Each structure stands twice: as structure tokens, then as C-alpha cells.
C-alpha positions as CSV (number, residue, x, y, z in Angstrom):
1,M,-0.4,-4.8,5.0
2,T,-3.6,-5.0,4.4
3,S,-4.7,-8.6,4.6
4,P,-6.5,-10.4,2.7
5,P,-5.7,-8.4,-0.9
6,V,-8.0,-7.4,-2.8
7,V,-7.7,-9.7,-5.8
8,V,-9.4,-10.1,-9.4
9,A,-9.7,-12.8,-11.9
10,P,-7.0,-12.6,-15.2
11,R,-10.4,-12.6,-17.2
12,A,-12.2,-9.8,-15.3
13,A,-13.2,-6.7,-17.2
14,A,-11.8,-3.6,-17.0
15,R,-14.7,-1.9,-16.1
16,Q,-15.2,-4.6,-13.5
17,A,-12.1,-4.1,-12.0
18,A,-12.8,-0.3,-11.6
19,L,-15.8,-1.0,-9.8
20,Q,-14.5,-3.5,-7.3
21,M,-11.7,-0.9,-6.2
22,D,-14.4,1.4,-6.1
23,A,-15.9,-0.2,-3.9
24,E,-13.2,-1.4,-1.9
25,A,-11.3,2.0,-1.8
26,V,-7.9,0.7,-3.1
27,G,-6.1,1.7,-6.0
28,C,-4.4,-1.8,-6.9
29,L,-5.4,-5.3,-7.5
30,L,-3.9,-8.5,-6.9
31,V,-4.8,-10.6,-10.3
32,A,-5.1,-13.6,-9.3
33,D,-6.7,-17.1,-9.7
34,G,-6.8,-19.7,-7.0
35,E,-3.3,-19.3,-5.9
36,H,-1.2,-18.0,-8.5
37,L,-0.4,-14.2,-8.7
38,Y,-0.4,-13.4,-12.5
39,G,0.3,-9.3,-11.8
40,V,-0.9,-6.5,-10.7
41,V,-3.6,-3.9,-11.9
42,T,-3.5,-0.2,-10.8
43,D,-5.9,2.7,-11.2
44,R,-3.5,3.8,-13.3
45,D,-3.1,0.9,-15.6
46,L,-6.6,1.3,-16.4
47,T,-5.9,4.9,-17.2
48,I,-3.0,4.8,-19.4
49,R,-3.3,1.2,-21.0
50,A,-7.3,0.7,-21.2
51,L,-9.0,4.2,-21.3
52,A,-5.9,6.3,-23.1
53,R,-5.4,3.4,-26.0
54,G,-9.4,3.5,-26.5
55,L,-9.8,-0.1,-25.7
56,S,-13.2,-1.2,-24.3
57,A,-14.2,-1.5,-20.6
58,D,-14.6,-5.5,-21.2
59,A,-11.1,-5.6,-22.1
60,P,-9.8,-8.3,-19.3
61,V,-7.4,-7.1,-16.9
62,A,-4.8,-9.8,-18.3
63,E,-4.0,-7.3,-20.9
64,L,-3.4,-4.0,-19.0
65,M,-1.5,-5.8,-16.0
66,S,1.9,-4.7,-14.9
67,T,4.3,-8.0,-14.5
68,P,6.4,-9.3,-13.5
69,V,5.1,-8.4,-10.1
70,V,8.2,-7.4,-7.1
71,T,6.4,-9.6,-4.1
72,L,7.7,-10.1,-0.6
73,D,7.3,-13.3,1.1
74,V,5.3,-13.4,4.7
75,T,8.5,-14.2,6.6
76,D,10.3,-11.1,5.6
77,D,11.4,-8.4,7.3
78,L,10.6,-5.0,7.3
79,E,14.1,-3.9,6.6
80,S,13.5,-6.1,3.1
81,A,10.4,-4.5,2.7
82,Y,12.6,-0.7,2.8
83,R,14.8,-2.2,0.0
84,L,12.7,-3.6,-2.3
85,F,10.9,-0.2,-2.3
86,R,13.7,1.4,-2.8
87,R,15.5,-1.0,-5.6
88,S,11.9,-1.4,-7.5
89,G,10.2,1.8,-7.4
90,V,6.8,0.3,-6.7
91,R,4.3,1.6,-4.3
92,R,2.9,-2.1,-3.3
93,L,4.0,-4.7,-2.8
94,P,1.9,-8.3,-2.7
95,V,2.7,-10.3,0.2
96,L,2.8,-14.2,-0.6
97,D,2.9,-17.3,1.5
98,G,4.8,-19.7,-1.1
99,H,2.4,-19.0,-3.8
100,R,-0.7,-17.7,-2.3
101,P,-1.2,-13.9,-1.7
102,V,-2.2,-13.1,1.4
103,G,-1.8,-9.3,1.7
104,M,-0.5,-5.8,0.3
105,L,2.3,-3.8,1.8
106,A,2.2,-0.1,0.6
107,V,4.8,2.7,0.6
108,D,2.0,4.5,3.1
109,D,1.8,1.6,5.8
110,L,5.5,2.1,6.1
111,F,4.8,5.7,6.1
112,R,2.3,5.6,9.2
113,D,4.5,3.0,10.7
114,V,8.0,5.4,11.0
115,L,4.8,8.3,12.4
116,Q,3.8,5.6,14.9
117,H,7.4,5.4,15.9
118,L,8.2,8.9,15.9
119,S,4.6,9.9,18.1
120,D,5.7,7.0,20.5
121,L,9.2,8.7,20.6
122,L,7.8,12.7,21.3
123,G,5.4,12.1,23.4
124,P,7.3,11.5,26.6
125,I,9.6,14.3,25.2
126,S,7.1,17.1,25.0
127,W,5.7,16.1,28.0
128,S,9.1,16.7,29.7
129,V,9.1,19.5,28.0
130,L,6.0,21.1,29.1
131,R,6.8,20.0,32.7
132,D,10.2,21.5,33.1
133,D,8.8,25.3,32.6
134,P,12.3,26.8,32.5
135,G,11.2,30.1,32.5
136,G,8.2,29.5,35.3
137,G,6.0,30.9,32.9
138,A,2.6,29.1,33.2
139,D,3.3,29.1,36.7
140,Q,4.2,32.8,37.9
141,A,1.4,35.3,38.3
142,T,0.9,37.8,35.8
143,D,0.2,41.4,35.9
């Protein structure tokens, strides 16, 4: 997960949220005030709910955010995360410690984890295949 999460206040303007997304290189901000999570605002929310509807760039993110928020608890395991992603159809899950946002888990984080595990498994296999040259190719001289 990404920790700490990138947070914007509910009263923040849409423009401010867009600038913050750009500066932090993220596509989603948690909308929180202190230790309470109100929602999430994504780059898609800014496009569809603000720009496409002709709202002012000064519109507060509280009017644009997605709610209710599907969250993970900091004590949940990866299997719980996979289940929540499958069930909810969201691409990002805020991670909470009680009610306090402590991170953001994205589907991309799980992809990286799976690819790392596959790489860890395939590395030794590919080296053993390279060492076991059944045709004698690299060790034989060619004319």
C-alpha cells in the first residue's frame, strides 16, 4: 500500500484537488478531515462530476467525491483485499486503522506483488534450464 495516503479536505476546491493529484502523481485522493474519512475523489470524478457538468473549478470536493467508501482495515490480510476488489469493482481501497486513514491499496499494488512472486519462482527455474543444456548447444563447437 501507499502510506501515508494523499488527503484533501472536504472544503477544498476541485482545482486544488486536481493540482494536488498532479503534484503527488496520483489519480485518487482521500477526502478526510482530521481522522474521519468522508469519501474519495478521483481524477474521473473531477472530469465527470465537475468538468462535464460545467461546475466551477471552485466547487468543493465534498460535492464531487464518491461515497460510501469501501475500505480495508489495517489488520486485514491480502485475501480480504482480493475479495473486496472482486466484490466492489473499485480500483483503490483506503486502509484504515480504526477510523483513521493510514494508506491506500490499489489493484496495481496487487499486480506488482503477483508479478514479483512469479519472478521469484521463475528465476531459479530459468537458471536451472539454462544450466541443463540438453542439446549441448553452447558447449559444443560449431563449424
